[in-house]
C-alpha positions in Angstrom: 32.3 -108.3 178.1 31.3 -108.7 181.6 28.2 -108.5 183.0 27.5 -105.8 185.5 24.2 -104.5 186.8 24.4 -100.6 187.6 22.8 -98.7 190.3 22.0 -95.1 191.3 23.6 -93.1 193.8 21.3 -91.9 196.6 21.1 -88.7 196.1 20.6 -87.2 192.6 20.6 -83.6 191.8 22.3 -80.7 190.2 24.1 -79.8 193.8 27.0 -80.2 195.6 25.7 -83.3 197.8 24.8 -84.9 194.4 26.1 -88.5 194.7 26.9 -90.2 197.9 26.0 -93.7 198.7 24.3 -96.9 196.6 20.5 -96.9 196.3 18.2 -100.0 195.4 17.3 -97.9 192.1 18.8 -99.9 189.0 19.9 -98.4 185.8 18.5 -100.2 183.0 20.1 -100.2 179.6 18.2 -98.7 176.5 16.2 -96.1 178.4 16.0 -92.6 177.9 17.1 -90.6 180.6 18.5 -93.9 182.7 21.4 -91.7 184.3 20.9 -88.0 183.6 17.5 -86.0 183.2 16.3 -85.3 180.0 17.9 -82.0 178.5 15.6 -79.1 178.1 15.6 -76.4 175.2 17.0 -74.1 178.0 19.5 -76.4 179.1 20.5 -76.5 175.3 20.5 -73.0 175.0 23.1 -71.8 177.7 24.9 -74.8 177.7 25.5 -77.4 180.3 27.6 -79.6 182.4 26.2 -82.4 184.4 27.2 -84.9 186.8 25.9 -88.4 187.9 27.2 -91.1 190.1 26.2 -94.9 189.5 27.4 -98.1 191.4 28.2 -101.2 189.7 28.3 -104.9 190.9 29.7 -107.7 188.4 27.8 -110.4 188.4 31.5 -112.0 189.6 34.2 -111.5 191.6 37.1 -111.4 189.3 39.6 -110.7 192.6 39.2 -114.4 192.7 41.4 -114.9 189.5 43.6 -112.0 190.5 42.1 -109.7 188.0 41.0 -106.4 187.7 38.6 -104.6 185.4 38.7 -101.9 182.7 35.6 -99.7 182.7 35.2 -97.5 179.6 32.7 -95.7 176.7 32.5 -98.3 173.8 30.9 -95.4 171.7 30.7 -91.6 171.2 27.5 -89.9 171.0 25.8 -89.9 168.0 24.9 -86.0 168.6 27.3 -83.1 169.5 27.1 -83.8 173.5 30.0 -85.8 174.9 30.1 -87.9 178.4 33.4 -88.5 180.4 33.8 -91.3 183.3 36.0 -91.3 186.4 36.2 -93.5 189.4 34.8 -92.3 192.3 34.4 -93.9 196.0 31.5 -95.1 198.3 31.0 -91.7 199.6 32.2 -89.2 197.8 29.7 -85.9 196.2 29.7 -83.6 193.2 31.7 -81.1 195.4 34.7 -83.6 195.3 33.7 -85.1 191.8 34.0 -80.9 190.2 37.9 -80.9 191.7 38.6 -84.5 190.2 41.2 -85.0 186.9 42.0 -87.3 184.5 38.8 -87.8 183.3 38.0 -90.5 180.7 36.5 -90.5 177.5 35.9 -92.0 173.9 36.9 -91.2 170.2 37.3 -92.4 167.3 40.4 -93.0 164.8 41.3 -90.3 162.3 44.1 -92.9 160.8 43.7 -96.5 160.3 45.9 -98.4 162.6 47.6 -101.6 161.3 48.6 -104.9 162.9 52.3 -104.8 164.5 54.1 -102.1 166.2 52.3 -99.1 166.9 54.1 -95.6 168.3 50.9 -93.5 167.7 47.3 -93.0 167.4 45.7 -90.1 165.7 42.2 -89.9 167.5 39.0 -87.5 167.5 37.9 -87.0 171.0 33.8 -87.2 171.7 34.7 -84.0 174.2 36.8 -81.5 173.0 40.5 -81.8 173.7 39.7 -84.2 176.7 39.4 -87.6 177.8 43.1 -88.6 177.1 46.0 -88.5 179.5 49.4 -90.0 180.0 49.1 -93.0 181.7 45.8 -94.0 180.4 45.0 -97.7 179.1 42.9 -97.2 175.7 40.9 -99.7 174.1 41.3 -99.8 170.3 37.7 -101.4 169.1 35.8 -102.2 166.8 32.3 -104.7 166.5 34.5 -108.1 166.4 38.4 -107.1 168.0 39.9 -105.1 170.5 43.3 -104.3 171.5 44.9 -102.1 174.4 47.7 -100.4 174.9 49.1 -97.7 177.6 49.8 -94.0 176.8 53.0 -92.5 177.3 51.9 -88.9 176.0 49.1 -86.9 174.3 50.0 -84.2 172.1 47.4 -81.7 171.5 47.0 -80.7 167.5 43.3 -79.1 167.8 40.3 -79.7 170.3 39.3 -82.0 167.3 42.6 -83.9 166.9 44.6 -85.4 169.8 47.9 -87.8 169.1 47.9 -90.6 171.6 52.0 -91.4 172.0 52.6 -95.0 173.2 56.1 -96.6 174.5 58.6 -98.3 172.0 57.7 -102.0 171.4 54.0 -101.5 171.8 51.8 -103.5 169.4 48.8 -104.5 168.0 47.3 -107.6 166.8 44.3 -106.4 165.1 44.0 -103.7 161.9 41.5 -100.9 162.7 40.0 -98.4 160.3 39.3 -94.4 160.4 36.1 -94.8 162.5 36.6 -97.2 165.0 36.5 -96.4 168.7 39.2 -95.7 171.1 38.4 -95.4 174.6 40.3 -94.4 178.1 39.8 -97.1 180.6 39.0 -96.4 184.4 40.8 -99.2 186.1 38.9 -100.9 189.0 41.3 -103.2 191.4 38.5 -104.3 193.6 35.2 -105.6 191.3 32.6 -106.7 194.1 31.5 -103.5 193.7 32.1 -100.1 192.4 31.6 -96.2 192.1 32.0 -94.3 189.1 31.4 -90.9 187.9 30.0 -89.8 184.7 30.1 -86.1 183.2 27.7 -85.0 180.6 29.0 -82.4 178.7 25.8 -79.9 176.5 27.5 -77.4 174.1 25.5 -74.0 174.0 23.6 -73.9 171.3 24.0 -77.7 170.4 21.9 -78.7 167.5 21.5 -82.4 168.2 21.1 -84.2 171.5 21.1 -88.0 172.1 19.3 -88.2 175.3 22.8 -89.8 177.1 22.8 -92.7 174.5 26.1 -94.0 176.6 27.4 -97.2 176.4 29.8 -98.5 179.3 31.6 -101.6 178.6 34.0 -104.0 181.2 36.6 -106.2 180.4 39.1 -108.2 182.9 42.7 -108.9 183.2 
């Protein structure tokens, strides 16, 4: 994995001017409320979608090696909330982000994936029916290994069950079990600095909330 330092955006609110340029305030790992504010009982009662923008600064410029990066959420939320991510620009604001499509998410395998040729994966998305799109690079991972594939099409069986189809000849080189992670990636070509939007979805009357325990990871190739 790649060592990246994350920074908050200059404007941080729930208004349409939220986002903008990079601030000097860092986002620290394993801290409650490190990107989004803590959710209140009223937020849970009515349901909430909230946006925040962060900037990543890798410790090494991978463009020197003619490599880009793939940024992805490596784990689903342990509660009923969910998160999606998408590439931003150095200056865009929430008013822009609300119109963006192609958000990337994470899910878990609903059926084992075996070594060899692979035509499809059955996935439970962290956010109902969302987070996976035709053309996405997806990473299948567990604690020890990972593989990547390019999605040809997405078949929606239900909000809790998506079938990701791949082109003929697609293959994985490790075996994965039910519950292992499947993540759609944000591709970053210029990696000296990049902007990333995160969209937190809090369902109405949610029974449990994880305080945004999201795990961003990055790979270069």
